C-alpha angles and dihedrals in degrees: 000000000000121000114257115257092225146322137239122236113214118244100242095163099061090054091057110087095181117103118249111252133186125204110248090226090056104114104041091042092046091051093048092047092049091053089048091054095044091051097040096045093039091222121189131189135321087026095055091059092046092048094049090052091063097072089202090164091063091049089051092050089053093048095048106029096159099049118115120238096269096051094040089054091054091049091046093049090051094050093047089047091049097052089048093044089051089057093047093049090054087069096045125093120224094274092049092050092050091050091052089049092053091048097049095043089050090050089050091050095051113006093171103051103025111102127201141155093213113109094217090054093048090055091048087055089051100051099029093051086058092043091058095052089079107008121114120237093249093049091047092053093046090052093049093044095050091046088053088053088053094054095044092051091047089052090052090049091051091051091051090049091051090050093046092238118153112200122223118252096265093048089047092051091051096052093038089064085069104030090054091070092223097126095067087051089060088058088051089061088066091043094050091047091046094234132126112207118213117251092243088061095048091046094049112120091235091061 
Protein backbone atom coordinates (compact mmCIF):
# COMPACT_ATOMS: atom_id res chain seq x y z
CA UNK A 1 0.00 0.00 0.00
CA UNK A 2 1.23 3.48 -0.88
CA UNK A 3 1.61 6.14 1.77
CA UNK A 4 -1.20 8.74 1.80
CA UNK A 5 -0.26 12.10 0.30
CA UNK A 6 -1.92 13.97 3.14
CA UNK A 7 -4.86 14.14 5.47
CA UNK A 8 -7.64 16.59 6.27
CA UNK A 9 -8.17 17.90 9.79
CA UNK A 10 -11.86 18.41 10.63
CA UNK A 11 -13.02 21.95 11.27
CA UNK A 12 -14.17 21.56 14.85
CA UNK A 13 -14.16 25.29 15.59
CA UNK A 14 -16.77 26.38 13.05
CA UNK A 15 -19.25 23.82 14.36
CA UNK A 16 -19.04 25.31 17.86
CA UNK A 17 -21.51 28.16 18.16
CA UNK A 18 -20.59 29.08 21.72
CA UNK A 19 -18.39 32.15 22.22
CA UNK A 20 -14.81 31.63 23.35
CA UNK A 21 -14.48 32.83 26.93
CA UNK A 22 -11.45 33.12 29.17
CA UNK A 23 -11.60 33.07 32.94
CA UNK A 24 -10.74 36.55 34.32
CA UNK A 25 -8.31 34.93 36.78
CA UNK A 26 -6.43 33.24 33.94
CA UNK A 27 -3.00 34.82 34.00
CA UNK A 28 -2.17 35.13 37.71
CA UNK A 29 -3.52 31.63 38.33
CA UNK A 30 -1.66 30.23 35.32
CA UNK A 31 1.63 31.72 36.50
CA UNK A 32 1.20 30.41 40.05
CA UNK A 33 0.28 26.96 38.76
CA UNK A 34 3.27 26.82 36.42
CA UNK A 35 5.61 27.64 39.30
CA UNK A 36 3.90 24.98 41.43
CA UNK A 37 4.53 22.36 38.75
CA UNK A 38 8.11 23.38 38.06
CA UNK A 39 8.93 23.21 41.77
CA UNK A 40 6.95 20.05 42.49
CA UNK A 41 8.18 18.07 39.48
CA UNK A 42 11.73 19.46 39.72
CA UNK A 43 11.90 19.92 35.97
CA UNK A 44 15.14 20.85 34.23
CA UNK A 45 15.86 21.89 30.67
CA UNK A 46 14.81 21.01 28.02
CA UNK A 47 11.65 19.91 29.80
CA UNK A 48 11.08 23.33 31.33
CA UNK A 49 10.90 24.98 27.91
CA UNK A 50 8.66 22.23 26.58
CA UNK A 51 6.32 22.51 29.55
CA UNK A 52 6.11 26.30 29.41
CA UNK A 53 5.16 26.06 25.74
CA UNK A 54 1.99 24.13 26.61
CA UNK A 55 0.16 27.12 28.14
CA UNK A 56 -2.02 24.64 30.02
CA UNK A 57 -3.25 27.39 32.32
CA UNK A 58 -4.84 29.21 29.40
CA UNK A 59 -6.50 25.99 28.26
CA UNK A 60 -7.85 25.52 31.77
CA UNK A 61 -9.14 29.10 31.89
CA UNK A 62 -11.01 28.52 28.62
CA UNK A 63 -12.50 25.23 29.85
CA UNK A 64 -13.67 26.61 33.21
CA UNK A 65 -14.41 30.30 32.50
CA UNK A 66 -16.73 30.83 35.47
CA UNK A 67 -14.61 29.25 38.21
CA UNK A 68 -13.35 31.47 41.00
CA UNK A 69 -9.60 31.79 41.51
CA UNK A 70 -9.40 28.99 44.10
CA UNK A 71 -11.22 26.41 41.99
CA UNK A 72 -9.47 27.49 38.79
CA UNK A 73 -6.11 27.03 40.51
CA UNK A 74 -6.96 23.44 41.48
CA UNK A 75 -8.09 22.70 37.92
CA UNK A 76 -4.97 24.33 36.50
CA UNK A 77 -2.68 22.41 38.84
CA UNK A 78 -4.37 19.18 37.77
CA UNK A 79 -3.99 19.92 34.05
CA UNK A 80 -0.34 20.87 34.45
CA UNK A 81 0.26 17.76 36.55
CA UNK A 82 -1.56 15.58 33.99
CA UNK A 83 0.49 16.81 31.04
CA UNK A 84 3.70 16.25 32.99
CA UNK A 85 2.56 12.86 34.29
CA UNK A 86 1.78 11.80 30.72
CA UNK A 87 5.38 12.58 29.75
CA UNK A 88 6.74 10.70 32.74
CA UNK A 89 4.63 7.63 32.06
CA UNK A 90 5.94 7.43 28.49
CA UNK A 91 9.27 6.45 30.06
CA UNK A 92 7.83 3.94 32.54
CA UNK A 93 7.45 0.22 32.00
CA UNK A 94 4.26 -1.59 33.01
CA UNK A 95 5.37 -2.16 36.60
CA UNK A 96 6.43 1.46 37.00
CA UNK A 97 3.07 2.65 35.69
CA UNK A 98 1.21 0.36 38.06
CA UNK A 99 3.26 1.61 41.00
CA UNK A 100 2.47 5.20 40.08
CA UNK A 101 -1.21 4.29 39.79
CA UNK A 102 -1.24 2.79 43.30
CA UNK A 103 0.56 5.82 44.68
CA UNK A 104 -1.72 8.42 43.08
CA UNK A 105 -4.97 6.60 43.84
CA UNK A 106 -3.89 6.28 47.47
CA UNK A 107 -3.11 10.00 47.51
CA UNK A 108 -6.58 10.74 46.12
CA UNK A 109 -8.21 8.55 48.75
CA UNK A 110 -6.42 10.21 51.66
CA UNK A 111 -4.43 13.28 50.60
CA UNK A 112 -3.77 14.29 54.20
CA UNK A 113 -2.44 11.11 55.77
CA UNK A 114 -0.99 9.21 52.80
CA UNK A 115 2.78 9.54 52.67
CA UNK A 116 5.02 9.02 49.65
CA UNK A 117 8.42 9.99 48.28
CA UNK A 118 7.19 9.99 44.67
CA UNK A 119 6.98 13.51 43.24
CA UNK A 120 3.86 12.66 41.26
CA UNK A 121 2.14 11.44 44.41
CA UNK A 122 3.19 14.48 46.42
CA UNK A 123 1.65 16.76 43.82
CA UNK A 124 -1.55 14.67 43.92
CA UNK A 125 -1.72 15.27 47.66
CA UNK A 126 -1.30 18.99 47.08
CA UNK A 127 -4.01 19.64 44.52
CA UNK A 128 -6.43 16.96 45.63
CA UNK A 129 -6.29 18.03 49.25
CA UNK A 130 -7.55 21.41 48.05
CA UNK A 131 -10.05 19.74 45.71
CA UNK A 132 -11.67 17.87 48.59
CA UNK A 133 -12.22 21.04 50.60
CA UNK A 134 -15.28 21.87 48.48
CA UNK A 135 -16.01 18.85 46.25
CA UNK A 136 -19.12 16.72 46.61
CA UNK A 137 -18.88 12.98 47.25
CA UNK A 138 -20.19 12.02 43.81
CA UNK A 139 -17.86 14.39 41.99
CA UNK A 140 -14.92 13.13 44.06
CA UNK A 141 -15.65 9.49 43.24
CA UNK A 142 -16.09 10.25 39.57
CA UNK A 143 -12.73 12.00 39.48
CA UNK A 144 -10.93 9.15 41.25
CA UNK A 145 -12.61 6.45 39.15
CA UNK A 146 -11.78 8.17 35.87
CA UNK A 147 -8.18 8.70 36.98
CA UNK A 148 -8.01 4.98 37.73
CA UNK A 149 -9.21 4.29 34.18
CA UNK A 150 -6.47 6.60 32.94
CA UNK A 151 -3.70 4.71 34.73
CA UNK A 152 -5.10 1.30 33.73
CA UNK A 153 -5.22 2.34 30.08
CA UNK A 154 -1.70 3.81 30.17
CA UNK A 155 -0.39 0.56 31.68
CA UNK A 156 -2.03 -1.39 28.85
CA UNK A 157 -0.49 0.99 26.34
CA UNK A 158 2.91 0.52 27.97
CA UNK A 159 2.52 -3.26 27.76
CA UNK A 160 1.60 -3.03 24.07
CA UNK A 161 4.63 -0.82 23.45
CA UNK A 162 6.95 -3.28 25.21
CA UNK A 163 5.59 -6.14 23.10
CA UNK A 164 5.82 -4.15 19.88
CA UNK A 165 2.10 -4.49 19.27
CA UNK A 166 0.32 -1.77 17.30
CA UNK A 167 -3.46 -1.69 17.88
CA UNK A 168 -5.93 -1.31 15.04
CA UNK A 169 -7.81 1.97 14.74
CA UNK A 170 -10.90 0.92 16.69
CA UNK A 171 -8.83 -0.54 19.53
CA UNK A 172 -6.76 2.62 19.62
CA UNK A 173 -9.84 4.86 19.79
CA UNK A 174 -11.23 2.78 22.66
CA UNK A 175 -8.08 3.04 24.79
CA UNK A 176 -7.49 6.66 23.79
CA UNK A 177 -10.76 7.63 25.47
CA UNK A 178 -9.03 6.84 28.77
CA UNK A 179 -5.37 7.66 28.05
CA UNK A 180 -6.39 11.14 26.89
CA UNK A 181 -7.23 12.12 30.48
CA UNK A 182 -10.40 13.90 29.34
CA UNK A 183 -12.78 12.02 31.63
CA UNK A 184 -11.38 13.48 34.88
CA UNK A 185 -11.78 16.91 33.28
CA UNK A 186 -15.50 16.24 32.99
CA UNK A 187 -15.62 15.73 36.77
CA UNK A 188 -13.84 19.06 37.12
CA UNK A 189 -16.81 20.73 35.40
CA UNK A 190 -18.89 19.81 38.44
CA UNK A 191 -16.10 20.83 40.79
CA UNK A 192 -15.54 24.22 39.15
CA UNK A 193 -19.29 24.92 39.15
CA UNK A 194 -19.55 23.73 42.78
CA UNK A 195 -22.28 21.22 42.02
CA UNK A 196 -22.53 17.49 42.73
CA UNK A 197 -24.73 15.73 40.19
CA UNK A 198 -26.77 12.73 41.42
CA UNK A 199 -25.66 9.30 40.24
CA UNK A 200 -28.96 8.78 38.44
CA UNK A 201 -28.20 11.82 36.31
CA UNK A 202 -24.66 10.72 35.49
CA UNK A 203 -25.81 7.17 34.64
CA UNK A 204 -28.70 8.35 32.44
CA UNK A 205 -28.42 7.02 28.84
CA UNK A 206 -28.57 10.58 27.47
CA UNK A 207 -25.46 11.48 29.45
